[in-house]
C-alpha positions in Angstrom: 1.5 10.9 17.9 2.3 9.2 14.5 4.3 10.8 11.7 4.6 9.5 8.2 7.0 11.1 5.8 6.1 11.2 2.1 7.6 12.3 -1.2 4.8 14.1 -3.1 5.0 14.5 -6.8 2.9 17.4 -8.0 3.1 19.6 -11.1 6.5 18.1 -12.2 8.1 18.9 -8.8 8.9 16.7 -5.8 8.1 17.8 -2.3 8.6 16.4 1.1 5.5 16.2 3.4 5.0 14.9 6.9 1.6 13.6 7.9 1.3 14.0 11.7 -1.8 12.5 13.3 -3.1 11.3 16.7 -4.6 8.2 15.0 -2.4 5.1 15.1 -4.0 4.1 11.8 -4.5 7.2 9.5 -6.9 7.3 6.7 -6.8 8.6 3.1 -8.9 11.6 4.4 -6.1 12.4 7.0 -3.7 12.5 4.1 -6.0 14.6 2.0 -6.4 17.2 4.8 -2.6 17.5 5.1 -2.3 17.9 1.3 -5.0 20.6 1.5 -3.2 22.4 4.3 0.4 22.2 2.8 -0.3 22.5 -0.9 -3.6 24.5 -0.9 -5.4 22.0 -3.0 -9.0 21.5 -1.9 -9.9 17.9 -1.1 -12.6 18.0 -3.9 -9.9 18.8 -6.4 -7.4 16.2 -5.3 -6.6 13.0 -7.2 -4.1 10.9 -5.2 -2.3 8.0 -6.8 0.0 5.4 -5.2 1.3 2.5 -7.2 -1.5 2.8 -9.8 -4.2 2.9 -7.1 -6.6 5.9 -6.8 -6.7 6.7 -3.1 -9.0 9.7 -3.3 -12.0 7.5 -4.2 -11.9 5.8 -0.7 -11.5 8.5 1.9 -12.3 6.3 4.9 -9.8 3.6 3.9 -6.7 3.1 6.0 -3.4 4.0 4.4 -2.0 0.6 5.5 -4.5 -1.1 3.2 -2.6 0.3 0.3 0.8 -0.6 1.8 1.7 3.1 2.5 4.5 3.4 5.0 7.2 5.9 5.9 9.1 7.3 2.9 6.5 6.3 0.3 6.1 8.4 -2.9 2.6 9.5 -3.9 1.4 11.5 -6.9 -1.1 14.3 -6.4 -3.0 15.8 -9.3 -5.2 18.8 -8.7 -5.4 22.6 -9.0 -4.4 24.9 -6.2 -6.9 27.4 -4.9 -5.8 31.0 -5.5 
């Protein structure tokens, strides 16, 4: 099992999040599912940015393609479901 720790910037706050997956090579969609679960932001409302790149546009892309490793910081823009 693979775990990647993130710092998530959302709404002016910083949170810690751990993505745990059975995949040795997680995708953007795996990250989106964890964000949906932890922050209650539906995938369709998420905009994920890492080093100026819009990750949410390529759900099947591998996180490593963007250079995302343990302890990276990502920015999440999106409205929570109430």
